[in-house]
Every structure is written in C-alpha cells, then in structure tokens.
ROMAR-363766 format. One record per residue (C-alpha): x, y, z; residue in three letters; residue number from 1. Coordinates in steps of 0.5 Angstrom, whole numbers. Example, Ala and Ser with C-alpha at 12.3 -4.5 7.8 and 13.67 -1.06 7.14 Angstrom:
2
R, 25, -9, 16, ALA, 1
R, 27, -2, 14, SER, 2
//
This chain:
395
R, 200, 224, 222, MET, 1
R, 196, 229, 224, GLU, 2
R, 188, 229, 223, LYS, 3
R, 185, 235, 220, LEU, 4
R, 178, 236, 219, SER, 5
R, 174, 235, 213, LEU, 6
R, 173, 243, 211, GLU, 7
R, 182, 243, 212, GLU, 8
R, 182, 237, 207, VAL, 9
R, 178, 240, 202, HIS, 10
R, 181, 247, 203, SER, 11
R, 189, 245, 204, ALA, 12
R, 190, 239, 198, VAL, 13
R, 193, 245, 194, SER, 14
R, 194, 253, 195, ASP, 15
R, 189, 255, 189, ASP, 16
R, 183, 251, 191, VAL, 17
R, 177, 257, 191, ALA, 18
R, 172, 257, 196, ILE, 19
R, 169, 263, 194, SER, 20
R, 162, 262, 193, THR, 21
R, 161, 266, 187, TRP, 22
R, 165, 268, 181, GLU, 23
R, 166, 275, 177, SER, 24
R, 168, 275, 170, PRO, 25
R, 174, 278, 168, PRO, 26
R, 176, 285, 170, ALA, 27
R, 175, 290, 164, PRO, 28
R, 180, 293, 161, ALA, 29
R, 183, 300, 165, GLY, 30
R, 180, 297, 172, SER, 31
R, 184, 298, 178, LEU, 32
R, 186, 291, 179, ARG, 33
R, 192, 291, 184, GLY, 34
R, 190, 298, 188, ALA, 35
R, 190, 298, 195, GLY, 36
R, 183, 297, 199, SER, 37
R, 183, 303, 203, GLN, 38
R, 185, 307, 197, GLN, 39
R, 179, 304, 193, LEU, 40
R, 174, 304, 199, LEU, 41
R, 176, 312, 199, ALA, 42
R, 175, 313, 192, GLN, 43
R, 168, 309, 193, LEU, 44
R, 166, 313, 198, LEU, 45
R, 168, 320, 196, SER, 46
R, 165, 319, 189, GLY, 47
R, 172, 318, 186, GLY, 48
R, 171, 312, 182, ALA, 49
R, 168, 313, 176, SER, 50
R, 165, 307, 175, SER, 51
R, 160, 307, 181, VAL, 52
R, 155, 313, 182, SER, 53
R, 150, 314, 188, VAL, 54
R, 144, 317, 186, THR, 55
R, 139, 320, 191, ALA, 56
R, 133, 316, 192, ARG, 57
R, 127, 318, 187, PRO, 58
R, 120, 320, 190, SER, 59
R, 115, 315, 189, CYS, 60
R, 108, 320, 186, PRO, 61
R, 101, 319, 187, GLY, 62
R, 98, 317, 194, GLY, 63
R, 99, 311, 199, SER, 64
R, 98, 305, 194, SER, 65
R, 105, 308, 190, SER, 66
R, 109, 308, 196, GLY, 67
R, 107, 302, 199, ALA, 68
R, 109, 300, 192, TRP, 69
R, 116, 303, 192, CYS, 70
R, 117, 300, 199, LEU, 71
R, 116, 293, 196, ARG, 72
R, 122, 295, 190, LEU, 73
R, 127, 298, 195, LEU, 74
R, 130, 291, 198, PRO, 75
R, 131, 290, 190, VAL, 76
R, 135, 296, 189, VAL, 77
R, 139, 295, 195, PHE, 78
R, 141, 289, 192, PHE, 79
R, 143, 290, 185, LEU, 80
R, 146, 296, 188, LEU, 81
R, 150, 292, 193, TRP, 82
R, 151, 287, 188, TYR, 83
R, 155, 291, 183, TYR, 84
R, 158, 294, 189, TYR, 85
R, 161, 287, 191, CYS, 86
R, 163, 287, 184, TYR, 87
R, 167, 293, 183, PHE, 88
R, 171, 291, 189, LEU, 89
R, 172, 284, 187, LYS, 90
R, 174, 285, 180, SER, 91
R, 179, 291, 182, CYS, 92
R, 183, 286, 187, GLY, 93
R, 180, 289, 194, VAL, 94
R, 176, 282, 195, ILE, 95
R, 180, 275, 193, SER, 96
R, 178, 270, 190, LYS, 97
R, 181, 265, 194, SER, 98
R, 183, 265, 202, PRO, 99
R, 189, 265, 205, VAL, 100
R, 192, 258, 205, PRO, 101
R, 192, 254, 211, ARG, 102
R, 199, 250, 212, LYS, 103
R, 200, 244, 207, SER, 104
R, 199, 237, 209, PHE, 105
R, 207, 236, 208, CYS, 106
R, 208, 242, 212, GLU, 107
R, 204, 238, 218, ASN, 108
R, 208, 232, 216, LEU, 109
R, 215, 235, 216, SER, 110
R, 217, 234, 224, PRO, 111
R, 215, 227, 223, LYS, 112
R, 219, 221, 220, LYS, 113
R, 216, 216, 216, TRP, 114
R, 219, 210, 221, GLU, 115
R, 216, 213, 227, THR, 116
R, 209, 211, 225, LEU, 117
R, 207, 205, 229, ASP, 118
R, 205, 201, 223, PHE, 119
R, 208, 195, 219, ASN, 120
R, 209, 198, 213, ILE, 121
R, 216, 200, 209, ALA, 122
R, 218, 206, 205, ARG, 123
R, 218, 203, 198, ALA, 124
R, 221, 208, 192, ASN, 125
R, 220, 202, 187, SER, 126
R, 213, 199, 186, LEU, 127
R, 213, 195, 179, PHE, 128
R, 217, 190, 177, LEU, 129
R, 223, 191, 172, LYS, 130
R, 227, 186, 167, LEU, 131
R, 233, 186, 171, GLU, 132
R, 229, 183, 177, ASP, 133
R, 230, 177, 174, PHE, 134
R, 237, 178, 173, PHE, 135
R, 240, 179, 179, TRP, 136
R, 235, 175, 183, GLN, 137
R, 239, 172, 189, GLN, 138
R, 232, 168, 192, ARG, 139
R, 227, 166, 187, PRO, 140
R, 220, 167, 189, SER, 141
R, 218, 161, 193, SER, 142
R, 210, 163, 192, LEU, 143
R, 206, 163, 186, PRO, 144
R, 201, 168, 184, LEU, 145
R, 198, 173, 187, PRO, 146
R, 203, 173, 192, TYR, 147
R, 209, 171, 188, GLY, 148
R, 212, 170, 181, LEU, 149
R, 214, 162, 182, LYS, 150
R, 212, 159, 175, GLY, 151
R, 211, 166, 172, SER, 152
R, 218, 168, 170, GLU, 153
R, 217, 166, 162, LEU, 154
R, 211, 171, 161, PHE, 155
R, 214, 176, 165, LEU, 156
R, 220, 176, 162, LEU, 157
R, 217, 177, 154, LYS, 158
R, 212, 182, 158, ILE, 159
R, 217, 186, 160, LEU, 160
R, 222, 186, 155, ALA, 161
R, 216, 190, 151, VAL, 162
R, 214, 195, 156, THR, 163
R, 221, 197, 157, ALA, 164
R, 219, 202, 162, SER, 165
R, 218, 200, 170, TYR, 166
R, 218, 207, 174, LYS, 167
R, 214, 212, 176, MET, 168
R, 214, 218, 172, PRO, 169
R, 220, 223, 174, GLU, 170
R, 215, 229, 176, SER, 171
R, 212, 225, 181, ILE, 172
R, 218, 220, 183, SER, 173
R, 222, 227, 185, LYS, 174
R, 217, 230, 190, LEU, 175
R, 220, 230, 197, ASP, 176
R, 213, 230, 199, CYS, 177
R, 207, 226, 195, ARG, 178
R, 200, 227, 196, THR, 179
R, 195, 221, 194, CYS, 180
R, 188, 220, 194, VAL, 181
R, 186, 212, 192, VAL, 182
R, 179, 214, 189, VAL, 183
R, 174, 207, 190, GLY, 184
R, 168, 206, 187, ASN, 185
R, 163, 205, 193, GLY, 186
R, 156, 209, 192, TYR, 187
R, 158, 213, 198, GLY, 188
R, 162, 218, 193, VAL, 189
R, 156, 219, 189, LYS, 190
R, 154, 227, 189, ASN, 191
R, 159, 228, 194, SER, 192
R, 161, 234, 189, SER, 193
R, 169, 232, 191, LEU, 194
R, 172, 232, 184, GLY, 195
R, 175, 239, 184, PRO, 196
R, 179, 236, 190, VAL, 197
R, 181, 230, 187, ILE, 198
R, 184, 233, 182, ASN, 199
R, 189, 237, 186, LYS, 200
R, 192, 231, 189, TYR, 201
R, 200, 229, 186, ASP, 202
R, 197, 222, 185, ILE, 203
R, 190, 220, 184, VAL, 204
R, 189, 212, 183, ILE, 205
R, 183, 209, 181, ARG, 206
R, 181, 202, 180, LEU, 207
R, 179, 197, 175, ASN, 208
R, 174, 199, 170, ASN, 209
R, 170, 205, 174, ALA, 210
R, 168, 211, 169, PRO, 211
R, 170, 218, 170, VAL, 212
R, 167, 221, 164, ARG, 213
R, 160, 224, 166, GLY, 214
R, 162, 223, 174, TYR, 215
R, 167, 229, 174, GLU, 216
R, 164, 233, 179, ASN, 217
R, 164, 227, 184, ASP, 218
R, 170, 223, 182, VAL, 219
R, 175, 228, 178, GLY, 220
R, 178, 227, 172, ASN, 221
R, 185, 226, 174, LYS, 222
R, 188, 219, 174, SER, 223
R, 195, 218, 175, THR, 224
R, 195, 210, 176, LEU, 225
R, 189, 205, 174, ARG, 226
R, 190, 199, 177, PHE, 227
R, 186, 193, 174, PHE, 228
R, 187, 186, 172, TYR, 229
R, 184, 183, 165, PRO, 230
R, 177, 181, 167, GLU, 231
R, 176, 189, 170, SER, 232
R, 180, 192, 164, ALA, 233
R, 176, 196, 159, SER, 234
R, 177, 195, 152, PRO, 235
R, 180, 203, 150, ASN, 236
R, 183, 205, 157, PRO, 237
R, 183, 212, 153, ASP, 238
R, 176, 213, 155, ALA, 239
R, 177, 214, 162, HIS, 240
R, 184, 216, 163, ASN, 241
R, 188, 221, 162, ASP, 242
R, 193, 220, 156, PRO, 243
R, 199, 219, 161, ASP, 244
R, 196, 214, 166, THR, 245
R, 200, 209, 168, LEU, 246
R, 196, 202, 167, MET, 247
R, 198, 197, 173, VAL, 248
R, 196, 190, 172, LEU, 249
R, 195, 186, 178, VAL, 250
R, 196, 179, 176, PRO, 251
R, 192, 175, 181, PHE, 252
R, 194, 169, 176, LYS, 253
R, 198, 166, 171, GLN, 254
R, 193, 167, 165, ASN, 255
R, 192, 174, 167, ASP, 256
R, 200, 175, 165, LEU, 257
R, 199, 170, 159, ARG, 258
R, 193, 175, 157, TRP, 259
R, 197, 181, 157, LEU, 260
R, 203, 177, 153, LYS, 261
R, 198, 175, 147, GLU, 262
R, 195, 182, 147, ILE, 263
R, 203, 185, 147, LEU, 264
R, 205, 180, 141, TYR, 265
R, 198, 180, 137, ASN, 266
R, 198, 172, 139, GLU, 267
R, 192, 168, 139, LYS, 268
R, 188, 169, 145, ARG, 269
R, 186, 163, 150, VAL, 270
R, 179, 165, 153, ARG, 271
R, 179, 159, 158, LYS, 272
R, 181, 161, 165, GLY, 273
R, 178, 167, 167, PHE, 274
R, 171, 168, 171, TRP, 275
R, 169, 173, 166, LYS, 276
R, 171, 174, 159, PRO, 277
R, 177, 179, 159, PRO, 278
R, 177, 184, 153, PRO, 279
R, 180, 181, 146, GLN, 280
R, 182, 187, 143, ILE, 281
R, 186, 192, 148, TRP, 282
R, 188, 199, 146, GLN, 283
R, 193, 200, 152, GLY, 284
R, 200, 203, 150, LYS, 285
R, 206, 198, 152, SER, 286
R, 210, 204, 154, SER, 287
R, 204, 206, 160, HIS, 288
R, 204, 199, 162, ILE, 289
R, 207, 197, 169, ARG, 290
R, 206, 190, 173, ILE, 291
R, 205, 191, 180, LEU, 292
R, 210, 187, 184, ASP, 293
R, 207, 181, 188, PRO, 294
R, 210, 183, 194, TYR, 295
R, 205, 189, 195, PHE, 296
R, 199, 184, 194, LEU, 297
R, 203, 179, 200, TYR, 298
R, 204, 184, 204, GLN, 299
R, 197, 187, 204, THR, 300
R, 194, 180, 206, ALA, 301
R, 199, 178, 211, SER, 302
R, 200, 184, 214, LYS, 303
R, 194, 188, 213, VAL, 304
R, 188, 183, 213, LEU, 305
R, 192, 178, 217, LYS, 306
R, 190, 172, 212, ILE, 307
R, 193, 166, 209, PRO, 308
R, 197, 167, 203, VAL, 309
R, 196, 159, 203, GLN, 310
R, 189, 155, 204, PRO, 311
R, 190, 149, 207, LYS, 312
R, 186, 144, 204, GLY, 313
R, 179, 145, 201, LYS, 314
R, 180, 152, 205, GLU, 315
R, 176, 157, 200, LYS, 316
R, 182, 162, 198, PRO, 317
R, 181, 170, 200, VAL, 318
R, 184, 175, 196, HIS, 319
R, 184, 183, 198, PRO, 320
R, 180, 188, 194, THR, 321
R, 184, 192, 188, THR, 322
R, 182, 197, 193, GLY, 323
R, 185, 196, 200, ILE, 324
R, 191, 194, 195, LEU, 325
R, 192, 201, 192, ALA, 326
R, 191, 203, 199, ILE, 327
R, 197, 199, 202, TYR, 328
R, 201, 201, 196, VAL, 329
R, 199, 208, 197, ALA, 330
R, 202, 208, 204, LEU, 331
R, 208, 205, 201, SER, 332
R, 210, 210, 196, TYR, 333
R, 206, 217, 199, CYS, 334
R, 207, 222, 204, ASP, 335
R, 199, 223, 206, VAL, 336
R, 194, 218, 203, VAL, 337
R, 187, 220, 203, HIS, 338
R, 180, 215, 200, VAL, 339
R, 174, 217, 197, ALA, 340
R, 169, 212, 195, GLY, 341
R, 171, 206, 200, PHE, 342
R, 165, 202, 204, GLY, 343
R, 159, 199, 202, TYR, 344
R, 152, 200, 204, PRO, 345
R, 150, 198, 211, GLN, 346
R, 143, 197, 209, SER, 347
R, 141, 189, 209, LYS, 348
R, 137, 190, 202, ASN, 349
R, 141, 186, 198, GLN, 350
R, 138, 191, 192, LYS, 351
R, 142, 197, 194, HIS, 352
R, 147, 199, 189, PRO, 353
R, 155, 199, 191, ILE, 354
R, 158, 203, 186, HIS, 355
R, 157, 210, 184, TYR, 356
R, 156, 208, 177, TYR, 357
R, 152, 202, 174, GLY, 358
R, 147, 197, 177, SER, 359
R, 151, 192, 181, ASP, 360
R, 148, 191, 187, THR, 361
R, 150, 188, 194, MET, 362
R, 148, 181, 192, LYS, 363
R, 153, 180, 186, SER, 364
R, 158, 180, 192, MET, 365
R, 156, 175, 195, LYS, 366
R, 160, 169, 192, ASP, 367
R, 166, 174, 192, SER, 368
R, 173, 171, 194, TYR, 369
R, 173, 177, 198, HIS, 370
R, 172, 178, 206, ASP, 371
R, 169, 185, 205, LEU, 372
R, 167, 185, 213, SER, 373
R, 174, 184, 215, HIS, 374
R, 177, 190, 210, GLU, 375
R, 172, 195, 213, ALA, 376
R, 176, 193, 220, GLU, 377
R, 182, 194, 217, ALA, 378
R, 181, 200, 214, LEU, 379
R, 178, 203, 220, LYS, 380
R, 184, 201, 224, ARG, 381
R, 189, 205, 219, LEU, 382
R, 184, 211, 220, GLU, 383
R, 184, 211, 227, ASP, 384
R, 192, 210, 227, ALA, 385
R, 192, 216, 222, GLY, 386
R, 195, 213, 216, LEU, 387
R, 189, 214, 212, ILE, 388
R, 183, 220, 212, GLN, 389
R, 176, 219, 209, TYR, 390
R, 175, 226, 204, LEU, 391
R, 167, 224, 206, HIS, 392
R, 163, 222, 212, PRO, 393
R, 162, 214, 212, HIS, 394
R, 159, 209, 215, SER, 395
//
C-alpha cells in the first residue's frame, strides 16, 4: 500500500474536495459561464465584456499633501479592481473552483492484491453475527466472551431473532474498493479542521459515545458504524449519528448481551455486573443493531497485540480498546484505512485531557484493562507496514 503525503490525503479522498481559499457567490443570470478562457480574456482586454470597465485614474486636486493621500489610496483601488476582476473570471468559469483531481486511493491500490501485503489479516466480507450461524455451526465456540460465544448462545438467539438484519448496506458492500476512516476520540484531533475530509470516506467508523454535534469542523458528521458497549452507549443514538448509522455492539461479557435483550424485549433491567451503569432506556432502532463477531476481538488480541486471551491464575486480564479493534475490523473489510484521533498525550501531566471533548484526563486511564503503550507500538507497526495512515501529525 503506497504511503501518501498529508496533502494528498486531504485532496484525494474524493474528486470534489475543494481546496480553493475563497468561494464566490453563484453566477448571475446571463453570465458567460462555460465560455473559453482565452475568449473571455480577450473580451476583458478589449473592453468587450460589459460587466467590466476600465477607467482612467482620476487626477488628484490640490498640492503635495493631496497627492500623498491619493498615493495611499491607490493600493486599495487596485485591490478592489483585482478582486472584481477575479470574481468575474471565476463566475464565468475561467477559474475552476476545484483542482484537477489526483488519482484516487483505490487507483493507487489497483495493481496490488490484498493477499500480497505481509500482514496477518484475512479479507472478510461478513463482520456481524447472523442467526443462521447458530444452526450451521460445525464447531461450537470453545471460548466465552469477549473472544468467543460459549455460554451466550441463548441470549444471542433471542437478540438476533428481533434485529433480523445482519449485513452492511448494499451501497457499501457492492463497492469494488472501500475507503474507510476510523475516528478515534483522542485529543489530537481537536482543532484539526479534518471534518470535511472525514466526511468523504465511504465508511466512517466512530467509537463509544463520542459526540459529533458541535465538533463537526474537526471530526465531521458522517457516521456509518458506531462501535459501542453498554457502559459507553448514549441513551439516544440519533443525537450524534446519522439516521442510517449502524450501531455495532461489541460484547465483552455476557451481561452486555443480557442488557441488549432486556432493552429489545422491554424486560426488567438487571443493573449489576457493569463497571458503570448503562442506560436503562436506549432508543436504538432494532433494524440498525449489529453484533460484532467476537472473532475480530480475538484476532486483534492474539495477532495484533499478541496478548493472552486466557490469563493464567490471578493475572489481570488485558483487552484491546474499542479503537484498535475498530482499526482491525476496518483492515479486514476495507481497501483503504486511514485514522484520526488516536494516541495519548506524551505529557506526564496526569491532568492533561485525553479526548477532544469532555474533561477526562490521563489519570482516568490508570486502572483500565488496556495496555495503552503496547497498543501504541502496535499502531506504529501498522503504520510502518503501510496498512494505516494518519490524517494528522501524531506523536
């Protein structure tokens, strides 16, 4: 996978990413839009364009003080003349509003085959659990959640019977080349102005309850997939997602599936077994709910992070973050994977904010079940291998 510069990343995501530094008002009726540039320039120079006239510079009355005043005014006059000259050219189509597009990422990838990449990732077309999986399984899962389904089959059967939708939208699944961006929640994306760039990808993956409204300039407002678990669920998913965003549950424990089943069947909620109280009322649409196959978390842990999936004795379990899991899923499904908002501050100041929103600090990550430094090393390996590319400078 060819590495591209940040400038290429910002300009090649889509053919219609405009990088002009100013936008003109729409052309008035009867304008010369579509005329050739040479003809328009000839009209301008010969006085044939009625909307532009050139007049002689008025003489300055009075003495030397008046002359000095006129000299100071000349730059302003020339600037106004140049502005309206440029405006006329642009409104007539002489100055294009967007540059000639460079080759798309997918065209750059076309000579390469996914299998030739020297990395342990298999191409996947199915990301989510399906009801039929439980009727045709030859080998039942030998691991419990979060890396397998052992002991959770009944909960899943009840959930999948209600959701009844297990695929990606056809508009995405039929694409020959899929461009993806995984938007992390890190502080590094703040004031990045990456929003318009992020919105141009085929698939935009967001994490947990990270807000979009009010942060559109930095993180965009398009959401294709939203990875979450009960403790990170927003009571009203529509508040910060598109109407057709797929809500992808990442089940880390059996109670996560129990929570969703109770929501879907409107049963009495079980409040115990969560490190943080999940929403008791959740307004997600059943047709937009997907359950991520635990296979992907298993692969992220064992292949990318190389951490034990079955800790021995009293060894504290370590699980992948939702962020690096989402990157692995993107690598398994997409042809182009870019990331933004990943990484933690290098500062030793425990009060440094870690998200582009809210007030969480480095101190809040102290007792988590994640090995952040280990994940940073894994992301560096992915970047060095050319499998992912950051949309902004990062540490």
